[in-house]
DRENDO-1510 file (C-alpha; in Angstrom, 1 decimal, always signed):
<recs>
REC; n; res; u; v; w
REC; 1; MET; +6.6; +1.1; -16.4 .
REC; 2; LYS; +6.7; -1.8; -18.9 .
REC; 3; ARG; +3.8; -4.3; -18.6 .
REC; 4; SER; +6.6; -6.9; -19.0 .
REC; 5; THR; +8.2; -5.5; -15.7 .
REC; 6; ILE; +4.8; -5.6; -14.0 .
REC; 7; ASN; +4.4; -9.1; -14.9 .
REC; 8; ARG; +7.6; -10.0; -13.6 .
REC; 9; ILE; +7.2; -8.2; -10.0 .
REC; 10; MET; +3.7; -10.0; -9.6 .
REC; 11; SER; +5.9; -13.3; -10.0 .
REC; 12; GLU; +8.5; -12.5; -7.6 .
REC; 13; ALA; +6.0; -11.1; -5.2 .
REC; 14; ASP; +3.7; -13.9; -5.1 .
REC; 15; ALA; +6.7; -16.3; -4.7 .
REC; 16; MET; +7.8; -14.2; -1.4 .
REC; 17; ILE; +4.4; -14.1; -0.2 .
REC; 18; ARG; +4.3; -17.7; -0.2 .
REC; 19; ARG; +7.7; -18.0; +1.5 .
REC; 20; TYR; +6.5; -16.3; +4.6 .
REC; 21; GLY; +3.5; -18.8; +4.9 .
REC; 22; PHE; +0.7; -16.4; +3.2 .
REC; 23; VAL; -1.2; -17.3; +0.2 .
REC; 24; LEU; -3.4; -14.8; -2.1 .
REC; 25; PRO; -7.1; -15.2; -2.7 .
REC; 26; PRO; -8.5; -17.1; -5.7 .
REC; 27; PHE; -9.3; -13.8; -7.7 .
REC; 28; ALA; -5.7; -12.9; -7.6 .
REC; 29; TYR; -5.0; -15.5; -10.2 .
REC; 30; TRP; -7.7; -14.8; -12.8 .
REC; 31; THR; -6.5; -14.0; -16.1 .
REC; 32; PRO; -7.6; -10.5; -17.7 .
REC; 33; GLU; -10.1; -12.8; -19.9 .
REC; 34; ALA; -11.4; -14.6; -16.8 .
REC; 35; PHE; -11.8; -11.5; -14.8 .
REC; 36; GLN; -13.9; -10.0; -17.8 .
REC; 37; ALA; -16.2; -13.1; -17.9 .
REC; 38; ARG; -17.4; -12.9; -14.3 .
REC; 39; ASP; -20.6; -11.3; -13.5 .
REC; 40; ASP; -20.1; -11.7; -9.7 .
REC; 41; ALA; -17.1; -9.5; -9.2 .
REC; 42; ARG; -18.5; -6.1; -8.9 .
REC; 43; ARG; -17.5; -5.9; -5.1 .
REC; 44; ILE; -13.8; -6.6; -6.0 .
REC; 45; VAL; -14.0; -4.1; -8.8 .
REC; 46; ASP; -15.8; -1.3; -6.6 .
REC; 47; SER; -13.6; -1.9; -3.6 .
REC; 48; ARG; -10.4; -1.9; -5.8 .
REC; 49; MET; -9.2; -5.2; -4.4 .
REC; 50; GLY; -6.3; -6.8; -6.2 .
REC; 51; TRP; -2.7; -6.1; -7.5 .
REC; 52; ASP; -1.2; -2.8; -7.2 .
REC; 53; ILE; +2.4; -1.8; -8.6 .
REC; 54; THR; +3.5; +1.7; -8.6 .
REC; 55; ASP; +6.5; +3.8; -9.4 .
REC; 56; TYR; +4.7; +7.0; -8.2 .
REC; 57; GLY; +4.9; +8.1; -11.9 .
REC; 58; GLN; +8.5; +8.6; -11.7 .
REC; 59; GLY; +10.0; +5.8; -13.7 .
REC; 60; ARG; +12.4; +4.7; -11.1 .
REC; 61; PHE; +11.0; +1.6; -9.5 .
REC; 62; ASP; +14.0; +0.2; -8.0 .
REC; 63; GLU; +14.6; +3.5; -6.1 .
REC; 64; MET; +10.9; +4.9; -5.5 .
REC; 65; GLY; +8.1; +2.3; -5.6 .
REC; 66; LEU; +5.9; -0.3; -4.0 .
REC; 67; PHE; +4.3; -3.5; -4.3 .
REC; 68; LEU; +0.7; -3.9; -3.0 .
REC; 69; PHE; -2.2; -6.2; -2.9 .
REC; 70; THR; -5.3; -5.2; -1.5 .
REC; 71; LEU; -6.8; -8.5; +0.0 .
REC; 72; ARG; -10.1; -7.0; +1.5 .
REC; 73; ASN; -11.7; -3.5; +1.7 .
REC; 74; GLY; -14.8; -2.1; +3.3 .
REC; 75; GLN; -17.2; +0.7; +2.0 .
REC; 76; LEU; -16.6; +4.5; +3.0 .
REC; 77; SER; -20.5; +4.5; +3.7 .
REC; 78; ASP; -20.1; +2.2; +6.5 .
REC; 79; LEU; -17.2; +4.0; +7.9 .
REC; 80; GLN; -19.1; +7.3; +7.9 .
REC; 81; ARG; -22.1; +5.8; +9.7 .
REC; 82; GLY; -20.0; +4.0; +12.1 .
REC; 83; GLY; -21.2; +0.4; +11.3 .
REC; 84; GLY; -20.5; -2.5; +8.8 .
REC; 85; MET; -17.3; -3.2; +7.1 .
REC; 86; CYS; -15.1; -0.3; +8.2 .
REC; 87; TYR; -11.8; -2.0; +7.5 .
REC; 88; ALA; -9.2; -3.1; +5.0 .
REC; 89; GLU; -6.1; -5.1; +4.6 .
REC; 90; LYS; -3.2; -5.2; +2.5 .
REC; 91; LEU; +0.1; -7.1; +1.8 .
REC; 92; LEU; +2.8; -4.9; +0.4 .
REC; 93; ILE; +6.6; -5.6; -0.3 .
REC; 94; SER; +9.2; -2.7; +0.2 .
REC; 95; ARG; +12.5; -3.7; -1.5 .
REC; 96; GLN; +15.7; -2.9; +0.1 .
REC; 97; ASP; +16.3; +0.9; +0.1 .
REC; 98; GLN; +13.2; +1.3; -2.3 .
REC; 99; LEU; +11.4; +4.5; -1.1 .
REC; 100; SER; +7.7; +4.7; -0.5 .
REC; 101; PRO; +7.7; +8.6; -0.1 .
REC; 102; MET; +6.8; +11.1; +2.3 .
REC; 103; HIS; +2.9; +11.2; +2.6 .
REC; 104; THR; -0.2; +11.0; +5.1 .
REC; 105; HIS; -3.9; +10.2; +4.9 .
REC; 106; VAL; -7.1; +12.4; +5.6 .
REC; 107; ILE; -9.1; +9.5; +6.6 .
REC; 108; LYS; -7.3; +6.3; +7.1 .
REC; 109; ALA; -5.8; +5.0; +10.3 .
REC; 110; GLU; -3.5; +1.9; +9.7 .
REC; 111; ASP; -1.0; -0.6; +11.3 .
REC; 112; ILE; +2.0; -1.3; +9.4 .
REC; 113; ILE; +3.3; -4.7; +10.4 .
REC; 114; ASN; +6.7; -6.2; +9.6 .
REC; 115; ARG; +5.4; -9.6; +8.4 .
REC; 116; GLY; +8.8; -11.2; +7.6 .
REC; 117; GLY; +12.1; -10.3; +5.9 .
REC; 118; ALA; +14.6; -7.4; +6.6 .
REC; 119; THR; +14.1; -4.3; +8.9 .
REC; 120; LEU; +11.5; -1.9; +7.8 .
REC; 121; VAL; +12.4; +1.8; +8.5 .
REC; 122; VAL; +9.5; +4.2; +8.8 .
REC; 123; GLU; +10.4; +7.9; +8.9 .
REC; 124; LEU; +7.9; +10.3; +10.6 .
REC; 125; PHE; +7.1; +13.8; +11.0 .
REC; 126; GLY; +4.0; +15.7; +12.4 .
REC; 127; SER; +1.6; +18.0; +11.0 .
REC; 128; ASP; +0.7; +21.6; +11.5 .
REC; 129; ALA; -2.8; +22.9; +12.7 .
REC; 130; SER; -4.2; +22.3; +8.9 .
REC; 131; GLY; -2.9; +18.7; +8.6 .
REC; 132; ALA; +0.0; +20.0; +6.4 .
REC; 133; PHE; +3.6; +18.6; +6.6 .
REC; 134; ALA; +5.6; +20.3; +9.6 .
REC; 135; PRO; +9.2; +19.6; +9.3 .
REC; 136; ASP; +9.7; +20.9; +13.0 .
REC; 137; ARG; +6.9; +18.9; +14.5 .
REC; 138; GLY; +6.9; +15.3; +16.0 .
REC; 139; GLY; +4.0; +13.3; +17.2 .
REC; 140; ARG; +3.0; +10.1; +19.2 .
REC; 141; VAL; +2.4; +6.6; +17.7 .
REC; 142; LEU; +1.6; +3.2; +19.0 .
REC; 143; CYS; +4.3; +0.6; +18.6 .
REC; 144; ASP; +2.9; -2.8; +19.4 .
REC; 145; GLY; +0.2; -1.0; +21.7 .
REC; 146; ILE; +3.0; +1.1; +23.6 .
REC; 147; ALA; +2.6; +4.8; +23.1 .
REC; 148; VAL; +6.1; +6.1; +21.6 .
REC; 149; ASP; +6.6; +9.9; +21.1 .
REC; 150; TYR; +8.6; +10.7; +18.0 .
REC; 151; ALA; +11.0; +13.6; +17.0 .
REC; 152; PRO; +10.5; +15.2; +13.4 .
REC; 153; GLY; +12.2; +13.1; +10.9 .
REC; 154; GLN; +12.8; +10.1; +13.5 .
REC; 155; LYS; +13.2; +6.8; +12.1 .
REC; 156; LEU; +11.7; +3.7; +13.6 .
REC; 157; ARG; +13.3; +0.3; +12.8 .
REC; 158; LEU; +10.9; -2.4; +12.9 .
REC; 159; ALA; +11.9; -6.0; +13.1 .
REC; 160; PRO; +9.6; -9.2; +11.8 .
REC; 161; GLY; +6.7; -9.0; +14.0 .
REC; 162; GLU; +6.9; -5.5; +15.1 .
REC; 163; SER; +4.5; -2.9; +14.0 .
REC; 164; VAL; +3.4; +0.9; +14.1 .
REC; 165; THR; +0.0; +2.2; +14.3 .
REC; 166; LEU; -0.5; +5.6; +12.2 .
REC; 167; MET; -3.3; +8.1; +12.4 .
REC; 168; PRO; -4.3; +10.9; +9.8 .
REC; 169; GLY; -1.6; +13.7; +10.3 .
REC; 170; ASP; +1.2; +11.3; +10.9 .
REC; 171; TRP; +3.4; +12.0; +7.8 .
REC; 172; HIS; +5.5; +9.0; +7.0 .
REC; 173; ALA; +7.9; +7.2; +4.5 .
REC; 174; PHE; +9.4; +3.8; +4.7 .
REC; 175; TRP; +11.7; +1.4; +3.1 .
REC; 176; GLY; +13.4; -1.8; +3.4 .
REC; 177; GLU; +16.8; -1.8; +5.4 .
REC; 178; GLY; +19.3; -4.8; +4.8 .
REC; 179; GLY; +16.9; -6.5; +2.2 .
REC; 180; ASP; +13.4; -6.8; +1.3 .
REC; 181; VAL; +10.5; -6.9; +3.7 .
REC; 182; LEU; +6.7; -8.2; +3.6 .
REC; 183; ILE; +4.5; -5.7; +5.2 .
REC; 184; GLY; +1.1; -6.1; +6.6 .
REC; 185; GLU; -1.2; -3.3; +6.5 .
REC; 186; VAL; -4.6; -3.4; +8.4 .
REC; 187; SER; -6.6; -0.2; +8.3 .
REC; 188; THR; -9.8; +1.7; +8.3 .
REC; 189; VAL; -11.5; +1.5; +4.8 .
REC; 190; ASN; -9.0; +2.3; +2.1 .
REC; 191; ASP; -9.4; +5.2; -0.9 .
REC; 192; ASP; -5.9; +5.1; -2.9 .
REC; 193; LEU; -7.8; +7.5; -5.7 .
REC; 194; THR; -8.5; +10.3; -2.8 .
REC; 195; ASP; -6.9; +9.6; +0.6 .
REC; 196; ASN; -3.2; +9.8; -0.1 .
REC; 197; VAL; -1.5; +13.1; +0.4 .
REC; 198; PHE; +1.9; +13.1; -0.8 .
REC; 199; ARG; +4.6; +15.8; +0.4 .
REC; 200; GLU; +5.7; +16.3; -3.0 .
REC; 201; PRO; +3.5; +16.5; -6.2 .
REC; 202; ILE; +3.8; +13.0; -7.4 .
REC; 203; GLY; +0.9; +10.3; -8.9 .
REC; 204; ARG; -0.2; +7.6; -7.1 .
REC; 205; PHE; -0.3; +4.9; -10.0 .
REC; 206; ALA; +2.3; +4.1; -12.6 .
REC; 207; GLU; +1.7; +4.8; -16.2 .
REC; 208; ILE; +2.0; +1.4; -18.3 .
REC; 209; GLU; +3.7; +0.8; -21.5 .
REC; 210; GLU; +2.1; -2.2; -22.9 .
REC; 211; ASP; +4.8; -4.1; -24.1 .
REC; 212; GLU; +3.2; -7.6; -23.6 .
REC; 213; ALA; +0.0; -8.9; -22.4 .
REC; 214; PRO; -0.9; -8.5; -18.5 .
REC; 215; THR; -0.7; -11.6; -16.7 .
REC; 216; HIS; -3.1; -10.1; -14.1 .
REC; 217; LEU; -5.1; -6.9; -13.9 .
REC; 218; LEU; -3.9; -4.1; -11.7 .
REC; 219; VAL; -6.5; -2.1; -9.9 .
REC; 220; SER; -5.6; +0.7; -12.0 .
REC; 221; ASP; -6.8; -1.3; -15.2 .
REC; 222; TYR; -10.4; -2.1; -14.0 .
REC; 223; ASP; -11.6; +1.1; -15.5 .
REC; 224; ARG; -10.4; +0.3; -18.8 .
REC; 225; TRP; -10.7; -3.5; -18.9 .
REC; 226; LEU; -13.6; -4.1; -17.3 .
REC; 227; SER; -15.9; -1.2; -18.2 .
REC; 228; ALA; -19.4; -2.2; -18.9 .
</recs>
């Protein structure tokens, strides 16, 4: 993805988030230089909080891609010991017909919430005994606290205000139907480096073509821009 495209997506996403009554935290608006000058931002960096825009390495963002902003994120060590900051929260934007491809998580349980906009479609499949994608298996999820059985390949359609709770082993893909969707994600600790298992062999992060300076850093920029 071109950096100029990423900068534009950031601006458009911020405007949409504000239209639905949310405001991103102050660190969202730091310039790269301001971020580099901070000596108190280690937790933000280590927790990989911040901007995240991906085309899954496929170069087709409008067809396959996702906007994310990690607002807060706990520590895996807390989750492993069963106490402390064991949770994470994100805002996502799924554009109309823009696929977030089929995947699951090994550790993370998550609530996916339609915060506003069009209909969010979530396609579901179950797992086999090893946790691998099972095209002939369904499962059970919670939709706003109500248990719902799903058949393999079933598509849930979530209107604004509706949500689904996904557990490890619930394979899922999603996209906006009829327009763009602002999505909330509330989950256990989030690890995008190791805890995303895709059905197809694709990448989690975009490859960046630096055609202009970044407005704000992506979480995938931190290692290069903020190294000690």
